[in-house]
C-alpha positions in Angstrom: -34.4 -32.5 49.9 -33.3 -36.0 50.6 -30.1 -37.2 51.8 -29.1 -39.1 48.8 -30.3 -36.2 46.5 -28.2 -33.8 48.7 -25.1 -36.0 48.3 -25.3 -36.2 44.5 -25.7 -32.5 44.4 -22.6 -31.8 46.6 -20.6 -34.2 44.5 -21.4 -32.4 41.4 -18.1 -31.1 39.9 -18.2 -27.2 39.8 -17.8 -25.7 36.3 -14.6 -23.9 35.6 -14.7 -20.4 33.6 -13.7 -22.3 30.5 -16.8 -24.4 30.8 -19.0 -21.4 31.5 -17.8 -19.8 28.5 -18.3 -22.6 26.3 -21.5 -23.0 27.5 -22.4 -19.5 26.8 -20.8 -19.8 23.4 -23.2 -22.8 22.4 -26.2 -20.6 23.5 -25.0 -18.0 21.1 -24.7 -20.2 18.3 -28.0 -21.9 19.0 -26.0 -25.8 19.1 -26.6 -26.7 22.8 -25.7 -30.4 21.6 -22.7 -29.3 20.0 -19.5 -29.5 22.2 -17.6 -26.8 20.5 -17.8 -24.5 17.7 -15.4 -26.3 15.4 -17.5 -29.1 15.2 -20.6 -27.0 14.2 -18.7 -25.6 11.3 -17.1 -28.9 10.1 -20.9 -30.5 9.9 -22.0 -27.5 7.4 -19.9 -26.7 4.4 -22.2 -23.9 3.7 -20.4 -22.1 6.7 -17.0 -23.2 6.5 -13.8 -22.5 5.0 -12.9 -25.5 3.1 -9.2 -25.2 3.5 -8.9 -24.7 7.5 -12.3 -25.9 8.8 -13.0 -22.3 10.3 -16.1 -20.2 9.6 -16.4 -18.6 6.5 -16.8 -14.7 6.5 -20.9 -15.2 6.1 -21.1 -17.2 9.0 -18.8 -14.8 11.0 -20.7 -11.5 10.2 -24.1 -13.3 10.9 -22.9 -15.1 14.4 -20.9 -11.8 15.3 -24.0 -9.7 15.0 -26.5 -12.5 17.1 -23.8 -12.6 19.7 -23.5 -8.9 20.4 -27.2 -8.3 20.3 -27.5 -11.0 22.8 -28.5 -9.0 25.8 -26.5 -11.4 27.9 -23.4 -10.4 26.1 -21.3 -7.8 27.7 -20.4 -6.1 24.7 -18.0 -3.8 26.0 -15.7 -6.6 27.0 -15.2 -7.8 23.5 -12.9 -6.9 20.7 -12.6 -8.1 17.0 -9.0 -9.1 16.0 -7.9 -9.0 12.6 -4.7 -11.5 12.2 -2.1 -11.3 9.4 0.6 -14.3 8.9 3.7 -12.4 8.1 6.0 -13.8 5.0 3.6 -16.4 4.3 3.7 -15.9 0.4 7.8 -16.6 0.5 7.1 -19.6 2.6 4.6 -20.8 -0.4 7.1 -20.2 -2.8 10.1 -22.0 -1.1 8.2 -25.0 0.4 5.2 -25.2 -2.2 1.7 -24.9 -2.0 0.8 -28.2 -0.2 3.1 -27.5 2.5 1.6 -23.9 2.7 -1.9 -25.3 3.0 -0.6 -27.8 5.9 0.8 -24.6 7.6 -2.4 -22.7 7.4 -4.6 -25.6 8.6 -2.0 -26.1 11.6 -2.3 -22.2 12.3 -6.0 -22.2 12.1 -6.2 -25.0 14.5 -4.0 -23.3 17.1 -6.1 -20.0 16.8 -9.4 -21.9 17.4 -7.7 -23.7 20.4 -6.1 -20.3 21.7 -9.3 -18.6 21.4 -11.7 -21.2 22.2 -14.2 -18.9 24.0 -14.1 -16.7 20.8 -15.7 -16.6 17.1 -12.7 -17.7 14.6 -12.9 -17.2 10.7 -10.4 -17.2 7.8 -11.1 -13.7 6.0 -8.8 -15.2 3.0 -5.2 -16.3 2.2 -3.3 -15.8 5.6 -5.8 -13.5 7.2 -8.1 -14.5 9.9 -10.6 -12.7 12.1 -11.6 -13.1 15.7 -14.3 -11.9 17.7 -13.6 -12.6 21.6 -13.1 -11.4 25.0 -10.5 -8.5 25.7 -9.0 -10.4 28.5 -5.1 -11.1 28.1 -5.4 -11.0 24.1 -1.9 -9.8 23.6 -0.7 -12.6 25.7 -2.9 -15.3 23.6 -1.8 -13.7 20.3 1.9 -14.0 21.4 1.3 -17.7 22.3 0.1 -17.9 18.6 3.3 -15.9 17.4 5.6 -18.4 19.5 3.6 -21.4 18.0 4.8 -19.9 14.3 8.3 -19.2 15.4 8.4 -22.6 16.7 7.5 -24.4 13.4 11.2 -24.0 12.4 10.5 -22.1 9.0 13.5 -20.2 8.0 11.5 -17.4 6.2 11.1 -15.1 9.1 7.4 -16.1 9.3 5.5 -14.1 12.3 2.2 -12.6 13.2 0.8 -9.0 13.2 -2.3 -8.1 14.9 -5.1 -5.4 14.9 -7.7 -4.9 17.3 -11.0 -3.0 17.5 -12.8 -3.0 20.8 -16.6 -3.0 20.4 -17.9 0.2 21.7 -21.7 -0.3 20.9 -24.0 -3.0 21.1 -25.4 -2.6 17.2 -21.6 -2.6 15.7 -21.5 -3.9 12.0 -19.1 -6.9 12.0 -17.8 -5.9 8.5 -16.8 -2.2 9.7 -15.3 -3.7 12.9 -13.1 -6.3 10.9 -12.0 -3.1 8.4 -10.9 -1.4 11.4 -9.2 -4.2 13.1 -7.4 -4.6 9.4 -6.5 -1.2 9.3 -5.0 -1.2 12.9 -2.9 -4.2 11.8 -2.1 -2.3 8.5 -0.6 0.4 10.3 2.2 -1.3 12.0 3.1 -3.5 8.8 6.4 -1.8 8.7 7.1 -1.1 12.4 9.4 -4.2 13.2 9.0 -3.6 16.8 5.3 -3.5 17.1 3.3 -7.0 16.7 -0.1 -5.5 17.8 -2.0 -2.2 17.5 -5.4 -1.1 18.8 -7.5 1.1 16.8 -7.7 4.2 18.6 -8.9 7.9 17.8 -5.8 8.7 16.3 -6.4 5.7 13.8 -10.0 6.3 13.4 -9.4 9.8 11.9 -6.9 8.3 9.6 -9.4 5.6 8.9 -12.1 8.1 8.2 -9.9 10.2 5.9 -9.4 7.1 4.0 -12.8 6.1 3.5 -13.5 9.8 2.4 -10.7 9.4 -0.2 -12.2 6.3 -1.7 -15.8 7.4 -1.6 -15.1 11.0 -3.1 -12.1 10.2 -5.7 -14.8 10.6 -8.6 -16.5 13.3 -7.1 -13.4 15.4 -7.0 -12.3 14.2 -10.5 -15.5 15.3 -11.9 -15.4 18.7 -10.1 -11.8 19.4 -11.0 -10.3 19.0 -7.8 -7.5 16.9 -8.7 -4.9 19.4 -9.8 -1.6 18.9 -11.9 1.2 20.7 -10.7 4.9 20.9 -12.4 8.2 20.6 -10.9 11.0 21.9 -12.9 13.9 19.9 -14.1 17.1 21.5 -15.2 20.5 20.9 -16.7 23.2 20.2 -14.5 25.6 22.3 -16.9 23.6 25.7 -16.9 20.5 25.0 -14.6 18.3 25.6 -17.4 15.1 24.2 -17.6 14.8 21.2 -20.0 11.5 19.8 -18.5 8.9 19.0 -15.8 7.4 16.2 -13.6 3.8 16.3 -13.6 2.6 16.1 -10.0 -1.1 15.4 -8.6 -2.5 17.7 -5.8 -5.9 17.0 -4.2 -7.7 20.6 -3.2 -10.5 19.4 -1.6 -13.6 21.6 -0.8 -14.0 20.2 2.6 -10.8 19.2 3.8 -8.6 21.5 2.2 -5.6 20.3 1.1 -5.2 16.6 1.0 -1.7 15.7 0.9 -0.3 13.5 -2.1 1.7 10.8 0.2 -1.8 10.4 1.9 -4.3 9.9 -1.1 -2.1 8.2 -3.5 -1.2 5.2 -1.7 -5.0 4.7 -0.2 -6.1 4.9 -4.1 -3.3 2.5 -5.2 -4.7 -0.1 -2.3 -8.2 0.2 -3.3 -7.0 -0.1 -7.0 -8.5 3.4 -8.0 -5.2 5.1 -8.5 -5.3 4.7 -12.4 -8.3 7.1 -12.3 -6.1 10.2 -11.3 -3.4 9.1 -13.5 -5.9 9.4 -16.4 -6.6 13.0 -15.4 -2.9 13.8 -15.4 -2.7 12.5 -19.0 -5.3 14.6 -20.3 -4.2 17.6 -18.4 -0.8 17.6 -19.6 -1.5 16.7 -23.1 -3.9 19.6 -23.0 -1.3 21.9 -21.2 1.3 21.2 -23.8 -1.0 21.9 -26.8 -1.9 25.2 -25.2 1.7 26.1 -24.8 2.7 25.1 -28.3 -0.6 27.2 -29.9 0.3 30.3 -27.7 4.1 30.4 -28.5 5.0 29.8 -25.1 7.8 27.5 -23.9 7.0 23.9 -24.3 9.4 21.3 -22.5 8.6 17.6 -22.1 7.1 16.4 -19.4 7.2 13.2 -17.5 4.1 11.1 -16.1 4.5 8.5 -13.4 2.8 5.2 -13.6 2.4 2.3 -11.3 2.1 -1.2 -12.0 -1.6 -1.2 -11.2 -2.0 1.3 -14.0 -0.4 -1.1 -16.5 -2.7 -3.7 -15.0 -5.9 -2.0 -14.7 -5.7 0.0 -18.0 -4.2 0.0 -21.6 -1.5 2.5 -20.6 -0.2 2.5 -24.5 -3.6 2.9 -25.8 -4.4 5.9 -23.6 -1.2 7.8 -24.2 -1.4 7.3 -28.2 -5.1 8.4 -28.2 -4.7 11.5 -25.8 -1.4 12.4 -28.0 -2.9 12.0 -31.1 -6.1 14.0 -30.0 -4.2 16.9 -28.8 -1.5 16.6 -31.5 1.3 16.3 -29.2 4.6 14.8 -30.2 5.4 11.4 -28.6 9.0 12.8 -27.3 7.3 15.5 -25.1 5.7 12.9 -22.8 7.8 11.0 -20.7 6.9 7.7 -18.8 8.5 7.2 -15.5 8.0 3.5 -13.8 9.2 2.9 -10.6 11.7 0.3 -10.0 9.6 -1.5 -7.2 6.8 -2.1 -10.2 9.3 -3.9 -11.9 10.4 -6.5 -9.4 8.4 -9.5 -10.5 9.4 -8.5 -14.1 5.9 -9.2 -15.6 5.6 -10.2 -19.2 3.0 -7.8 -19.9 4.5 -5.0 -18.4 7.7 -5.5 -20.2 5.6 -5.7 -23.5 3.9 -2.5 -22.9 7.3 -0.7 -22.2 8.7 -1.9 -25.2 5.8 -0.9 -27.2 6.0 2.7 -25.7 9.5 2.9 -26.6 9.0 1.5 -29.9 6.5 4.6 -30.2 8.9 7.2 -29.2 7.8 7.8 -25.6 11.0 8.1 -23.5 11.3 5.7 -20.7 12.3 6.5 -17.3 13.2 4.4 -14.4 12.0 6.3 -11.4 13.3 6.3 -7.9 16.4 4.0 -8.2 17.9 3.3 -5.0 14.8 3.8 -3.1 14.6 0.3 -1.8 16.7 -2.8 -2.6 17.6 -1.9 -6.3 17.9 -5.0 -8.3 20.7 -4.8 -11.2 18.3 -7.3 -13.1 16.1 -4.1 -13.8 18.8 -2.5 -15.4 19.9 -5.7 -17.6 16.4 -6.4 -18.4 14.7 -3.1 -19.5 15.8 -0.5 -22.0 15.2 2.9 -20.0 16.3 6.3 -21.5 17.0 7.8 -18.1 17.7 6.9 -14.6 16.3 8.6 -11.7 18.3 8.5 -8.7 16.2 8.6 -5.6 16.7 11.8 -3.5 17.4 9.3 -0.4 21.0 9.4 -1.4 21.2 13.2 -1.0 19.3 12.9 2.4 23.0 12.0 3.8 24.9 14.3 1.9 26.2 16.2 4.7 25.9 13.5 7.4 27.9 11.1 5.4 29.7 12.9 2.7 32.1 10.4 1.6 30.0 7.4 1.2 27.4 9.0 0.0 29.5 10.8 -2.7 31.1 7.4 -3.8 27.8 5.9 -4.1 26.5 8.8 -6.0 29.6 8.7 -8.5 29.4 5.1 -9.1 25.6 4.9 -9.9 26.3 7.7 -12.4 29.0 5.8 -13.6 27.0 2.7 -14.2 24.1 4.4 -15.8 26.6 5.9 -18.5 28.2 2.4 -19.0 24.7 1.2 -19.7 23.9 4.1 -22.1 21.5 6.0 -19.8 21.0 9.5 -18.9 20.7 10.5 -15.3 18.7 12.6 -13.2 19.0 13.2 -9.6 16.0 14.5 -7.4 16.0 15.9 -4.2 18.8 18.8 -4.9 18.6 21.5 -2.5 22.0 23.4 -2.3 24.2 24.6 -4.8 27.1 22.3 -3.2 25.1 19.3 -4.2 24.2 20.6 -7.7 28.1 21.4 -8.3 29.1 18.0 -7.0 26.4 15.8 -9.5 27.6 17.9 -12.2 31.3 16.9 -11.5 30.5 13.5 -11.5 28.3 13.6 -14.8 24.7 13.6 -13.7 23.0 15.4 -16.4 19.9 16.4 -14.8 18.7 17.8 -11.4 15.5 18.5 -9.7 14.6 19.8 -6.3 13.6 22.7 -4.3 16.7 24.2 -5.5 15.2 25.0 -8.8 11.4 25.0 -8.1 8.6 23.3 -6.1 6.0 21.8 -7.7 3.8 24.5 -9.1 0.8 25.4 -11.1 1.4 25.7 -14.7 0.9 29.5 -14.7 3.3 30.1 -11.9 6.0 28.4 -14.0 5.4 30.6 -17.0 5.7 33.8 -14.5 8.9 32.4 -13.4 10.1 31.8 -17.2 9.0 35.4 -18.3 10.8 37.0 -15.1 13.8 35.1 -16.1 14.4 33.3 -12.9 13.5 29.8 -14.7 15.6 30.3 -18.0 14.5 27.5 -20.7 17.1 25.4 -22.8 16.6 24.7 -26.1 17.7 21.3 -25.4 15.4 18.6 -24.2 16.8 14.9 -24.2 
């Protein structure tokens, strides 16, 4: 080699790690002539997100598969991330969509700059996904989080993230993103955690979630979704005046699947109405059987979520089912959770008004379980306020405050012409106090756990669950 050539070689600048990673990224993408990934995306509308100029999900999945399948890729050093901008909706509502879109563009640009050696896409709304190296992931997320805080919005905007470490070369990017998203969702209500990595425990829960979604139709067809009845009693004499219908899933593979597990999953996947339709049918059929066979029949309350009203015609279903089994409307009580009414949807308001007009008593369920809105009491005509068991959870730890709150809630309901029911009653002391302040109905383990109808009939026959002649 000549002296001149040698001098030129020696004077050539050494590549930094950042340069090496960018070169590798360009090889992955097959765009050697493009300096960075964002330029490639901006030049092709078929593969980009129109708002943020990041990749769209089709591009992301395709390129992620190519990256992982490349023999030069050390797949075990890579991770899929799911980024969720917290409280973006309030920001949008407060400052307008134009400001919201500008915010998302800036965040997208920051994510691309921070994960310059990765693949970035917008999954939708305020959610982004990234395929990148594991090295200093949490530090990079903290950098993005600080950037969001420094933007100065007063809506407590933040960042939650979930990660799914790549374990096999042939990882499906779509499934990996779902698992990263699940990891992120698992800390949604944990204010002391901003990042969660998918692990064995989450994998077991995720697998069960998928099982629930994939098998709910089979469970319904096989009769694995059961209806249990929990007694509701008058406070004045503790006699049975109704039941609440609750669902149980007795699975043939996993055994008993807890209701707090499968109901939220079905709500998330917009399939909970399928179970609720089973409950309507079963309850009407059971009431008809009780009436035909001279057995004690009392009203039954059914729980409905906002999704039930959005995904089905609840009014028509109740009318058709009660007519088919010739069940009087006053025997079916409709429970709607307070949270379902937070946005005061006009269509839901009309449906509830129609149900009341048709003679179905309306219950406001779980009052006090969250941030109670007095507008709900003002705007809707409920017959019964169901006071959440959360009040009784501190009955003995903070008796003075708990009793004062309960007394005033019952008094408020009475002033509004609403009947009252408190759930979660476990002791005679609680029952006696609720009776003394005028709460009319009680529900809880003191009177019985949710049980099959046949077990309730055994208790009635044995005299341990006496039946009242008064209902509403």
